[in-house]
Phi, psi and omega in degrees: 000119185290150178287149172275165181301321181294320180295320180296315180296321180294315180296317180295315181296329180276327185281329181298308178297324180295315180294324179293319179295323180284331182277322188305311181295339185257010187290343181267358183285149183306316181301317180293318180296323179294321179292319180294323180292329172056000000 
């Protein structure tokens, strides 16, 4: 069953802050720094 536009926007809006919260404390770790240095 395909998502509706509202469901997609809700999921995206909810996942962005969550991913940012999980990423932010680890942004100083070598693997993340290595990925950013690319």
